[in-house]
N, C-alpha and C positions, 0 to 999 in steps of 0.2 A: 533553606532545606529543612523539612520537617524532621523532628527528633525521632530516632529509632529507639529511644528509651521508652516510648509509648507503644502500647499494643493497639493495633488497628482492627476493626471489624467491618464487614459489609455483607450485603446480600450478593451471593455469587451466582444466583440462578435468575430465572425470569421474574417479572413483576407479578405479585400476587393479584388474584387468587390463582393457585396452581396446585397440582397434585403434591409436589414436594418443593420445599424451599431449602436452599443450601446457604448457610451463614458461615463465613470463614473468618478466622482470626489469625493474626501474625504478630509476634513480638514476645517480649520476655514474660508477660503476664498471661499468655495463652493457657499455660498449665493451671494457673490459679483460677481462670475462668471456668475451666473444665471441673476443677475440684469444687468450686462454689456452686455451679449449676447442677452438676451430676452427682456430687458427693464423693467423687473419686476421679483419678486420672486413668483412663483406659490404657491397656497395653498398646505399645506403639504399633501403628499401622494395622490395627484390628478393629473392624466395625463392631461397636458395642451398643446394645440397647440400653437406654437410660431414661429415667423420668427427670425432666428438667424442672427445677424449682427456683422461684424467685427468692430474694433475700428474706422475705417473711415466711418462707416455707410453702407458699401457694404453688401448686403444680402448674406448669406452663404447657407442657406437651410431652408425649412419648417421642423420643428422638433417637436417632442413630448418631453416636458421637465417635469421632476419630481423632487420634493424637499422632502428630508427626514432629518429634523432637528435632531441633536443629542440630547440626547443619544439614541433616538428610531430609530436607523438605523443599517445597517449590520455591520458597523465598530465601532459604538458608537460615531462617529463624525458627523458633518454636511456632508451630502452626496447629490450630485446632479447627475442627469443622463440626457443625451441627446440621443434621438433616431432619427437618421437622415438616409437619403438614403445612401446606402452602397457603393457609388462610391469612388474611390481612391482620386479624386480631392476634393470631399466634406469632407472626413475625414481629408485630409491634410490641407484644409482651416480652419477647426474647430480646429485642433491642433495648427495651427499658431496663431489663435485668442486667444486660451487659454494660449499659451506661452507668449503672450504679456501682460498678466495680472500679476501684481506684486504678488509674493508669491506663484505662481503655478509652478509646475515642473512635468515632466513625472514620473510615478511610477516605482519603482524597481520591479523585479519579486517577486511575492508573498507578496507585501507590504500591499495590502488591507487586506489580511487574517492575516498578522502579526499585523496590527493595531486592527483588531477585537479581536485577542487573548490578546493583551496588554490592551485592554479596557474591558476585561472580557466578551466578547460576545461569546466566545467559548474557550475550553481548548485545550491543545496540541493534545490530541487524536482525537478531532473533526477536528482540522486543518489537521491532517494526514489523517483522513477519507475523507476530502474534496479533498486532493491531490490524494488519491487512487481512488476516484469516477471519477475524471477527466481522469485518466489514465486507468480506467477499460476497458478491452477488451471483457469480457464475462459477461453473466447475473449473474453468481454466484459471480464473483468479484464485480459486481455492488451492489449486495445485502449485501455483507460483508462490503464494503466501506460505504454504506448507514447506516448500523448499527453504525459504528464508527462516522459518521457525526451526527447521532442522539444522540451521547454521551453515548452509552450503556456502553462502557468500562470506560469512565471518570466518569459516575454516579456510577458505581460499585466501582471504586477506591476511589471516594469521600466518599462513604458509609463505606468502609473498613477503610479509614483514620479517619473518625468521630468516629468509634467504638474504634480504637486504641487510639485516643485522650481521649476518655472517660475512657478507661482502665488506661491510663497514669495518668489521673486526680485522679483516685482512688489510684494509687501507690504514687503519690506526696502527696495526703492527708494523706495516711498512714505514710509517712515519718514524717509529721508534728505531727502525733499522736503516734510516736514511743515509748513514755513513757507509753502509755496505750495499753497493749498487746491485750486485747479483741477487741478494736476498730480497731487496726492495722490489725488483722487477718480477721475481718469482711470485711475490705476493700480489702485486698490482695486476698482472695479466689475468689470472683466474677471476679476480674481483670484477674487472671490466667485462669479461665474458658473461659473468652472471648478471651484471647490471643490464647489458644489452638484451639478454634473453628475457629477463623480467619485464623490461620496458615493452618489448614486443608482445609478451603475453597479456599484460594489463591493457595495452592499447587495443588488442584484439577483443578483449572483453568489453571495452568501451564502445566498440563499433556496434554492439547489439544493445547498448544501454537504452536507446529510445523505444525498443520493442517492449521491454519489461515495463517501462513507465507508461506506455500507451495501454498495455493490458490492464494495468492497475487503474488508470483513469477512465478507460472506456472510449468507444467510438461515438462521435456526435454526428447525427444525421438530421438535417433540417428539411422539413417539408415546406416548400414555399410556392408561391404562385399568386395569380390574381384572385379576387373574391369569387366565391361560388365554384371554384374549380374542383372541389371535393377533397380538400386537404384533411379536414377533420374526419371525413368518412374513411379515408385511407389510414389515418392514424388509428382509428378504432378497429379497422380490419387487421392491421399489423399487430396491434396490442391484444386482439381477440377479446376485447371488452369495451363497454361504452365509457370512454375517457373524456371525449370532447363533445360538446353540444353541436348537433348537426341541424342546420336550418337552411331553407331556401333563400333567406334574406341575406343580402351582402353585408359584410362587416360584423357577422356574429362573433367571430373570434377577435377579441381585442388585445389579449395578452398572449405571451408565449406559454404553451402547455408542454410540459416535459413528461415523458413516459420512459421508464427504464425497462429494457428487454434483455432476455437471455437468448441470443441468436447463435444457436449451435455451440453454446458454451462461451461465446464471446459477449462481453458487456457492451450494450448499445443504448444510447439515449436518443430517443426520437423527439424532435421539436416540432410542434404544430404552431405555425406562425400566422399572424394576421394577413389577410389578403392585401397584396401590394397594389395600391392605386392612389391617384390623387383625390383628396377629399378635403372638405371644409370642416368636417367634424373634428374638434381638437382632441377628443379622446381617441378616435380612430387614427388620427395623425400620429399620436404617440404609439399606438399599437403597430403601425406601419414602420415607424422608426426603430422600435425594438425588434421587429421582425427582420429588418435589414441588418441590424447589428448582429443578431444571433446567427443569421444565415451566413454572414461574412466570416464568423468565427468557427463555423462547423467544419468537420472533416469531409463531409459529403453533403451535397444539396440535391434534393429531388424536386425539380421544377415541374409543377403540375399545371396543365391547362386543359381546356375542353376539346375533345376530339372533333366535335362538329364545327368548331370555330375556324373560319377560313384563315389559313396561315398560322394559326395558333398564336399564343402570347409568348414572346421571346423573353428569356431571363434578362434582367437589366445588366448593364456592363459592369457595375460594381460587384456583382456576384461572380461573373466569369473571369475576373482578373485577380481574384484572391489567391489563386493557386490550388484551391480545393476543387475536385471534380464536380461538375454540374450535370446531372442526368436529366434529360427531358422526358417527361411522361405525358402521354395523351390519355386523359381519363374520360369516362362515360362513353366508351366505345359501344356499349349496348344501346345507347340512344342515338348513335350516329351511323346506323346501318345504311349504306348507300349514299351517305352524304359525302360530298367532295371534301377532302382534307389535304390541303397543300403543305402542311407542316410536317417536316421530318422529325421523328421522335425515336428515342432508344427503346421505349416500352409503350405498348398500347394496352391499357388496362381498364377495368371497370371496378372501382373501389366498392360499388354497391353490390355487385353480383360475385365478385372475386375473380372474374376473368382476367387472365394475365398475371395474377398475383403470385402463383408458384414460380414463374420465371423471374419475377422481380425479387422475390425472397432468395432464390438460388443465387442471383447476381449479388445481392447484399452479403450473403454468406461468403461468396468468393472474394468480394472486396474486403471483408473483415479479415479473412485469412491472409490476404496479401498485405493489408494494413498492419496487422499485428506481427506478421512474419513468424519467426520461430520464437514467439514470446515465451513458450514453456521452457526453452533452453536458456533464456536470458537470466543472468545473475543480478543485474542492476535494475531496480524497480523504482528508485526515488532519485530526485535531483541531488540530494545530499550524497548518496552513493557515487553518483557521477562526478560531482565536484571534488570529492576526496580522491577518487581514482585518477581524475585528470591532474590534480595537484601532484599526485605521486609520479605520474608519467613525466610531467614537466620537470620535476625535481631530478628524476633519473636522467632526463635529457641534458639538463644543465650539468649534472655530475660528469657525464661523458665529455661534454665540451670543456670541463674544467681541468682535464688531465694535464694539459700543457701549462696550466697556471699554478699548479701546486696541489699536492695531495690534501692539504688542509682544506682548500675550497671544495674539493671532491667529497671529502668526509662530511663537510657541513651540509652539502646538498643531499647526501644520503641520510643524514639525520632529519632533514626536512621531509624526505620521502617516508621514513619510518614513522615520524610524527603524524603524517597525513593518514597512513593506514591505521595507526593507533586511534586516531579520531574517528575513523570509519567504524571500528568495532567498539570504541569507548574505552580501550585499555591502553593507555599511553604510559610507558615505563622507560624512562631514560637510562635506567641502570642496566638494561638488558645488554647493551653493547659491552660494558665493563665485564659483566658475567661471562660472556662468550670469550673475551680476550683472555681473562684469567684461566679459564678452563682449557682453551685450545693452545695458547701460546705461552702460558706460564709467565707472562710479563709481570715484573715486580716481585718475583719469587726470591 
């Protein structure tokens, strides 16, 4: 772990050149940095115009300086911020001046957020929400990440943890009164009722875990089919830009091309794969192998073939048995007017002219809505969340089953459940149970 005795600094805005560059500091020497560069420490939380000067007195830039003394700051430490002009030379000169101050060093990736977590300014789920918010590509991903950043999952987990601690306190108190049967039963009954209710509530949250994770990761749609079926043209049409090379020669696409789309707010990754056929070309063989692998891993496969081709090209068996839906598309209908087409297809389109594309896009939106489900209402968006909540439910289930084997085993399972929720938020405190017991039951008084 990096030492908090050092003050860290980093560029907190976009890469230069830009209109404004924001350089942020956090740590015990932040005030010294302000005094050294500005000649004074500004009033707390007041934007102050100042001329920044290097150690030799040479002016660096006109800057807006801000001062946030800890613990009332984003990281809980003393924080300073310089807003300078976003030229590369300006930022480089400011960094050189900061590096010359003793006790300052460049920040590691994510170190500001880590310090905020370690100082209790946010829990792990909020830190993960911040990361998701930064990397959100669509509006629905942004909304989900913002809910985590606001601490909705962490607050719910802390509430669950508090209730389990209270139930555990009842069990621990019952152990102390084990020689008084009536008192012990009066304490055990409400504890078991609370455990059963919590187990059901957390299990219900877990039922929707996959939706939040899917929304975070996105929907994978593979465009597959034989050579020259128009896969790259369809990709370009859906992406609304020239992404893939379109050529009348078979085997043009050799590798898998990925395009990320915002489909009515849902994140979708389109894959343009190599034409699937038998070939002696070793490079094309590798492209076909990769195409099959990626198509088998997709959440939806669009199998494209030519409308004028008798019977059409059928998708291979290894695609139809993966469990993911395979939609058959007959392409180039504009070139097949009057031609006999014996192949049944879900969609008849022309990727070149756009015919049939609105119906296909509407179907893709409907599929995404069903695939993601009520993703916006889901609290769980990561495998870590799911694992910790599942461990909690399992521990509560074992606690219920341990009633006939002794309150000590029951209490131990509750401690495991409390620990799991503490790991979820990153705030594990084994002394919480003792605090509740002393306050509510005056044991040891």
